[in-house]
PAMARFI-953994 format. One record per residue (C-alpha): residue number from 1; chain; x, y, z. Coordinates in steps of 0.02 Angstrom, whole numbers. Layout:
N
+-----+-----+--------+--------+--------+
! seq ! mol !   east !  north !     up !
+-----+-----+--------+--------+--------+
! NUM !   A !      X !      Y !      Z !
...
+-----+-----+--------+--------+--------+
This chain:
39
+-----+-----+--------+--------+--------+
! seq ! mol !   east !  north !     up !
+-----+-----+--------+--------+--------+
!   1 !   A !   5313 !   5125 !   7269 !
!   2 !   A !   5256 !   5237 !   7411 !
!   3 !   A !   5241 !   5394 !   7304 !
!   4 !   A !   5144 !   5298 !   7171 !
!   5 !   A !   5024 !   5236 !   7305 !
!   6 !   A !   4999 !   5412 !   7374 !
!   7 !   A !   4959 !   5480 !   7201 !
!   8 !   A !   4799 !   5379 !   7177 !
!   9 !   A !   4719 !   5328 !   7344 !
!  10 !   A !   4541 !   5326 !   7272 !
!  11 !   A !   4588 !   5188 !   7150 !
!  12 !   A !   4657 !   5084 !   7294 !
!  13 !   A !   4496 !   5109 !   7393 !
!  14 !   A !   4390 !   5066 !   7241 !
!  15 !   A !   4492 !   4908 !   7206 !
!  16 !   A !   4480 !   4856 !   7389 !
!  17 !   A !   4292 !   4884 !   7387 !
!  18 !   A !   4270 !   4781 !   7228 !
!  19 !   A !   4374 !   4637 !   7297 !
!  20 !   A !   4279 !   4641 !   7463 !
!  21 !   A !   4111 !   4642 !   7373 !
!  22 !   A !   4166 !   4498 !   7261 !
!  23 !   A !   4218 !   4394 !   7412 !
!  24 !   A !   4052 !   4427 !   7499 !
!  25 !   A !   3952 !   4382 !   7343 !
!  26 !   A !   4053 !   4224 !   7310 !
!  27 !   A !   4036 !   4169 !   7492 !
!  28 !   A !   3848 !   4200 !   7487 !
!  29 !   A !   3828 !   4104 !   7324 !
!  30 !   A !   3934 !   3960 !   7389 !
!  31 !   A !   3835 !   3945 !   7552 !
!  32 !   A !   3671 !   3955 !   7454 !
!  33 !   A !   3733 !   3818 !   7336 !
!  34 !   A !   3784 !   3707 !   7482 !
!  35 !   A !   3613 !   3733 !   7564 !
!  36 !   A !   3518 !   3696 !   7403 !
!  37 !   A !   3626 !   3542 !   7371 !
!  38 !   A !   3596 !   3468 !   7544 !
!  39 !   A !   3406 !   3488 !   7542 !
+-----+-----+--------+--------+--------+
């Protein structure tokens, strides 16, 4: 497992970045939806 991880570190970083971006976007959309719903 360790050697396979060391072979492609850029893919891990890219995956992590995509997941992080998705979480930020989803959180932003959710908070915007909640704000629009309450007003």
